[in-house]
Every structure is written in C-alpha cells, then in structure tokens.
DOKEGU-425527 format. One record per residue (C-alpha): residue number from 1; x, y, z. Coordinates in pm, whole numbers, padded with zeros to 5 digits. Each point is the difference from the previous one (the first is absolute). Layout:
   i   east  north     up
 NUM      X      Y      Z
...
//
This chain:
   i   east  north     up
   1 -06113 -01551  12546
   2 -00342 -00157 -00046
   3 -00144  00335 -00106
   4  00282  00049 -00255
   5 -00065 -00349 -00142
   6 -00371  00067 -00034
   7  00071  00329 -00173
   8  00248 -00171 -00236
   9 -00257 -00269 -00083
  10 -00264  00263 -00067
  11  00237  00194 -00226
  12  00100 -00315 -00190
  13 -00364 -00102 -00044
  14 -00092  00346 -00123
  15  00299 -00003 -00234
  16 -00091 -00347 -00134
  17 -00360  00105 -00051
  18  00120  00304 -00191
  19  00231 -00205 -00224
  20 -00275 -00257 -00056
  21 -00215  00280 -00134
  22  00278  00184 -00183
  23  00236 -00280 -00093
  24  00174  00204 -00270
  25  00126  00250  00265
  26  00186 -00264  00202
  27  00378  00066 -00014
  28  00240 -00281 -00094
  29  00150 -00011  00349
  30 -00341 -00085  00147
  31 -00067 -00292 -00237
  32  00059 -00362  00095
  33  00194 -00235 -00231
  34 -00332 -00168 -00082
  35 -00151  00330 -00113
  36  00308  00077 -00209
  37 -00017 -00344 -00163
  38 -00369  00050 -00082
  39  00075  00338 -00155
  40  00280 -00151 -00209
  41 -00232 -00277 -00126
  42 -00275  00253 -00081
  43  00253  00215 -00182
  44  00128 -00298 -00198
  45 -00356 -00094 -00095
  46 -00072  00353 -00119
  47  00322 -00001 -00203
  48 -00095 -00329 -00165
  49 -00349  00131 -00072
  50  00139  00320 -00149
  51  00251 -00197 -00210
  52 -00275 -00229 -00132
  53 -00213  00300 -00094
  54  00293  00138 -00196
  55  00062 -00337 -00165
  56 -00357 -00033 -00125
  57 -00006  00366 -00101
  58 -00014  00058 -00377
  59  00304  00228 -00006
  60  00220 -00261  00169
  61 -00080 -00269 -00257
  62  00035  00252 -00279
  63  00347  00090  00130
  64  00100 -00368  00024
  65 -00134 -00061 -00351
  66  00205  00283 -00145
  67  00308 -00119  00190
  68 -00040 -00348 -00148
  69 -00060  00163 -00338
  70  00346  00161  00015
  71  00277 -00131 -00222
  72  00238 -00041  00295
  73 -00230 -00235  00191
  74 -00072 -00200 -00315
  75  00372 -00035 -00071
  76  00065 -00117  00356
  77 -00268 -00271 -00016
  78  00119 -00111 -00343
  79  00356 -00030  00127
  80 -00105 -00197  00311
  81 -00218 -00241 -00199
  82  00278 -00038 -00255
  83  00236 -00119  00273
  84 -00270 -00236  00130
  85 -00040 -00139 -00352
  86  00374 -00048 -00048
  87  00040 -00205  00319
  88 -00291 -00229 -00094
  89 -00252  00140  00245
  90 -00271  00052 -00262
  91  00036 -00357 -00129
  92 -00021 -00130  00356
  93 -00322  00180  00100
  94 -00162 -00098 -00331
  95  00090 -00366  00053
  96 -00121 -00001  00361
  97 -00336  00149 -00105
  98 -00033 -00244 -00290
  99  00077 -00313  00203
 100 -00211  00120  00293
 101 -00298  00061 -00227
 102  00038 -00343 -00160
 103 -00012 -00148  00351
 104 -00302  00213  00095
 105 -00196 -00099 -00311
 106  00083 -00369  00055
 107 -00118  00019  00362
 108 -00319  00181 -00108
 109 -00083 -00262 -00264
 110  00130 -00312  00177
 111 -00046  00056  00375
 112  00008 -00366  00098
 113  00302 -00093 -00209
 114  00195  00309  00109
 115 -00043 -00097  00366
 116  00236 -00292 -00064
 117  00277  00225 -00139
 118  00211  00137  00288
 119  00025  00379  00010
 120 -00218  00064 -00306
 121 -00283  00158  00197
 122  00247  00219  00186
 123  00151  00131 -00327
 124 -00346  00061 -00143
 125 -00121  00187  00309
 126  00317  00210  00018
 127 -00033  00103 -00366
 128 -00369  00093  00007
 129  00041  00156  00345
 130  00287  00220 -00122
 131 -00199  00141 -00292
 132 -00309  00044  00216
 133  00180  00189  00277
 134  00228  00216 -00216
 135 -00226  00074 -00298
 136 -00353 -00087  00109
 137 -00011 -00263 -00276
 138 -00192 -00327  00001
 139  00081 -00299 -00222
 140 -00276 -00168 -00201
 141 -00012 -00372 -00083
 142  00212  00051 -00313
 143  00286  00172  00181
 144 -00092  00354 -00110
 145  00030  00273  00263
 146 -00257  00280  00026
 147  00012  00304  00228
 148 -00295  00037  00234
 149 -00207  00322 -00043
 150  00061  00085  00367
 151  00380 -00032 -00028
 152  00223  00267  00156
 153  00087  00144 -00342
 154 -00333  00182  00002
 155  00143  00242  00258
 156  00332  00070 -00173
 157 -00123  00219 -00287
 158  00178 -00016 -00337
 159  00226  00213 -00217
 160  00174 -00034 -00334
 161  00322  00007  00203
 162 -00072 -00352  00123
 163 -00031 -00111 -00362
 164  00335  00150 -00091
 165  00184 -00163  00289
 166 -00176 -00336 -00029
 167  00059 -00031 -00373
 168  00361  00110  00029
 169  00062 -00251  00279
 170 -00180 -00297 -00154
 171  00141  00059 -00346
 172  00346  00016  00157
 173 -00072 -00321  00190
 174 -00067 -00173 -00330
 175  00339  00093 -00140
 176 -00121  00306 -00187
 177 -00303 -00147 -00179
 178 -00325  00201  00004
 179 -00206 -00235  00210
 180 -00260  00235  00152
 181 -00218  00251 -00186
 182 -00278  00239  00098
 183 -00312  00137 -00168
 184 -00193  00306  00116
 185 -00341  00107 -00120
 186 -00056  00366 -00069
 187 -00106  00181  00316
 188 -00376  00042 -00013
 189 -00192  00268  00188
 190 -00342 -00094  00136
 191 -00226  00284  00113
 192 -00139 -00195  00294
 193 -00180  00292  00164
 194 -00123  00159 -00324
 195  00146  00345  00074
 196  00190  00016 -00334
 197  00332  00056  00180
 198  00288 -00238  00061
 199 -00001 -00078  00372
 200  00220 -00208  00229
 201 -00051 -00372 -00058
 202 -00167  00033 -00342
 203  00298 -00107 -00214
 204  00068 -00370 -00056
 205  00257 -00215 -00175
 206  00017 -00373 -00075
 207  00354 -00129  00043
 208  00122 -00340 -00125
 209  00322 -00199  00017
 210  00133 -00327 -00140
 211  00330 -00182  00000
 212  00239 -00210  00202
 213 -00032  00081  00371
 214  00319 -00171  00118
 215 -00104 -00259  00262
 216 -00372  00041 -00088
 217  00069 -00100 -00360
 218 -00213  00099 -00300
 219 -00279  00230  00106
 220 -00239  00283 -00077
 221 -00205  00253  00195
 222 -00251  00278 -00059
 223 -00119  00261  00249
 224 -00240  00295  00013
 225  00137  00312  00171
 226 -00107  00353  00080
 227  00254  00253 -00127
 228  00100  00249  00269
 229  00297  00188 -00144
 230  00235  00011 -00297
 231  00232  00211 -00213
 232 -00226  00219 -00213
 233  00049  00223 -00302
 234 -00116  00359 -00048
 235 -00350 -00122 -00086
 236 -00038 -00202  00320
 237  00043 -00338 -00167
 238  00228 -00268  00142
 239  00318 -00031 -00207
 240  00065 -00315 -00200
 241  00339 -00121 -00121
 242  00034 -00291 -00245
 243 -00360 -00103  00055
 244  00021  00004  00382
 245 -00072  00267  00256
 246  00314  00181  00116
 247 -00096  00001  00367
 248 -00326 -00097  00165
 249 -00108 -00048  00357
 250 -00310 -00218  00043
 251 -00180 -00178  00279
 252 -00247 -00282  00052
 253 -00366  00055  00078
 254 -00169 -00336  00050
 255 -00341  00164 -00051
 256  00083 -00027 -00369
 257  00068 -00375  00002
 258 -00156 -00183 -00295
 259 -00044 -00341 -00159
 260  00323 -00083 -00185
 261  00155 -00304 -00165
 262  00360 -00059 -00101
 263  00157 -00241 -00247
 264  00368 -00051 -00078
 265  00153 -00172 -00302
 266  00363 -00096 -00063
 267  00131 -00026 -00356
 268  00238 -00283  00087
 269  00095 -00087 -00359
 270  00061  00358 -00113
 271 -00242  00000 -00294
 272 -00178  00314  00118
 273 -00333 -00181  00031
 274 -00171 -00035  00338
 275 -00212 -00313 -00027
 276 -00234 -00156  00257
 277  00251 -00275  00084
 278  00251  00270  00099
 279 -00231  00145  00265
 280  00173  00003  00340
 281 -00317  00086  00191
 282 -00343  00162 -00011
 283 -00090  00169  00327
 284 -00371  00068  00057
 285 -00042  00102  00365
 286 -00343  00024  00159
 287  00100  00300  00213
 288  00013  00355 -00136
 289  00355  00110 -00080
 290  00187  00328  00007
 291  00313 -00191 -00105
 292 -00003 -00336 -00178
 293  00318 -00206 -00017
 294  00140 -00339 -00096
 295  00355 -00139  00028
 296  00134 -00339 -00108
 297  00328 -00096  00172
 298  00020 -00313 -00216
 299  00065  00217 -00308
 300  00323  00192  00050
 301  00235  00221 -00205
 302 -00251  00129 -00254
 303  00009  00322 -00201
 304 -00287  00247  00017
 305 -00040 -00012 -00378
 306 -00066 -00374  00018
 307 -00297  00048  00232
 308 -00353  00111 -00082
 309 -00223  00125  00279
 310 -00376  00034 -00042
 311 -00200  00192  00261
 312 -00376  00052 -00002
 313 -00158  00273  00211
 314 -00376  00007  00054
 315 -00095  00368  00036
 316 -00353 -00097  00105
 317  00158 -00078  00339
 318  00021  00375  00058
 319 -00375 -00002  00065
 320 -00168  00337 -00041
 321  00326  00143 -00139
 322  00039 -00269 -00267
 323 -00110  00217 -00294
 324  00205  00310  00078
 325  00305 -00215  00086
 326 -00020 -00191 -00331
 327 -00083  00311 -00205
 328  00300  00180  00145
 329  00232 -00296 -00053
 330 -00122 -00031 -00360
 331  00053  00372 -00065
 332  00358  00010  00130
 333  00113 -00340 -00133
 334 -00167 -00012 -00342
 335  00251 -00107 -00262
 336  00225 -00189  00244
 337  00056 -00325 -00192
 338  00054 -00213  00312
 339 -00349  00077  00127
 340 -00327 -00151 -00121
 341 -00266  00243  00122
 342 -00372 -00065 -00065
 343 -00193  00257 -00201
 344 -00231  00236  00184
 345 -00354 -00140  00043
 346  00120 -00349 -00098
 347 -00115 -00136  00336
 348  00347 -00135  00077
 349  00219  00135  00277
 350  00295 -00238 -00033
 351  00328  00159 -00107
 352  00289 -00224 -00107
 353  00373  00075  00007
 354  00215 -00227 -00216
 355  00371  00065 -00018
//
C-alpha cells in the first residue's frame, strides 16, 4: 500500500509539473474551481479589452456616426424630446440650471454672506459639480461655463450626424423655433509632409455652433478637427448640401491646439445690432484650445439668429506649421464672408470668424 501511495504521489507530481509547464494542455476535468475562476476572469478581461479596441477603432465610430445621421434615429430623438417638452421637462431642467447657477455665482462672489443662508452652498456645489462631472465644464466668476480642453469629448470623435440630431432635438425642445445653428469652414488640405499628395490626417475643418443649449442656456463653441471620412463626389471632394457638408467624420488631435478667444452677443431688443452692452461674455483662456466654448444658463430661450459669436484663432500657435496651415486655410476659405483672414505676408496670423 505504501509503495502504491508513493507511486501515486510521484505520478501526480509529474503530472502537475507537466501542467505547470504546459498549462494550455490541462483538461477541464483536471482543473480546480480556482483555476476555472481565474480563466473566466482572464477571458472577461480579454473580452473587455477587445471590445474597447473596437470602440476606439475608426470604423466603429464611423458606423455610429452614420447611424445617428439616419433619418429614423433623428425622428426618434425628435419625438422623444417633443414628449419631454410637452410634459414640462425642458422648462424644469432649464429652471434648475438657472437657479443653481445664480446660487453658485452668489456663493463665488459673496462667500461670507452665503455661509449664513441655509442650503445655498449645497445647491451651488451640486450645480457646478453636475456640469463638471457630466460635461467637463467649469464655471467662471460670472456664471459662464467652459469645457476643459481635457474633457472626455476629445475621445468621442465628431460627425455631421450629431449636428442633425442635436439641432432637431433642441429645436423641438424650444417648441419648433430654430434655436441652434452651425457653421463649417471649407475643408482645407495641408501638405504637412511636403510630398504633394493628400495623406491621412492632412485635412482639417473648423466647426462652430451657437444657440440655446437647453439647460446650458445661450452658448457658442468652435473646434478644430481632422477630417477622416466623408461622402465624396466623382472628383474626390466632400459633398456639400445647402452650405453644409452632407456627411463628415472627424476627430480631435490635441497636437493642433491653438490660442483662441470667444465672444458671444445677444440682440435682446431685436434691432439687429450687436453692441458692447449686449455682450454675454468674452472668453480668453490662457491654455491652448482645440475646442473653445461658453454657455450662459442665466440667458435662456434665445434664437440662434439673435446671437452673434466671434471666434479668433491664432495660427501662429501651430509653430513651424503656422505658414502652411494659414496659407491653406486662406486658399480654401477665400471669399467666405464670415471669415476675416489676414493677407499673406501681412505679419498677422489671427483669423476671425464672426457670424
């Protein structure tokens, strides 16, 4: 019996040594529950890793963009927001944001006095915390919210489909008024490597928005994107419809962040004149921007046509590429009335969009 036990131990040790060396050959019946659990966890981790790789893959985002671009998806969102508007949900979230921002500005400007008002600091912190966590936005001393350059939106890419859905939803939320509008520059090709051919990552577009952003209020934004894909004609040019590109897929490259400023004016009396006393804000960040924004929750229910947004972009921020970037932008956007582009050899690199 002792001999049989020794032999069995020797066999088991040899078998364990073999499976330690060739773990992938071990049959399921030989595995302990702990080994099976470890394999399941490893498998789950690999699945998550593979899923994430697919999510950040260009084709995945392009597919999602085209899905959002579809008429069916746009109609669904419009219908859902319309119901939300009818039951008073839009009014409620606007009012909560407005009152919360008033509280936050008061606390920022009168910290000692606000400490004597029960619950005021809590309301202020909840409001600013909500916008910070969900949108990556920080409030300045005047109650204007600005997205941080390192916000999560930099990873989400962008398509014209988002524009279609967002405008349809927000315009529906306002009872059918056109409250959000968009402006696209002409796509400009920059021969970064000097090989005279259009390569991946050498096409750019400057995309701007203004309007009523529901709970964020009156706002504007401008971003610089690299164009990755789009619907093209027989000559290889991206198709435009009614002054906008039919379908574009673009992404953020923070290497091309620049000095930008943003001003927003509200024609509150309807005379069509945007005077200095109607300026809602002038945002002049110290940090380089790929996307500059500003939203005023204290000004609600505005029409896009009653807002004027002014963005300046300093092309000298592109460093050694500043001349070819500006020359290309000038070539492709000459004659666009919204743009003020400095003449070549003028010494100025500041381009201004007023619309």
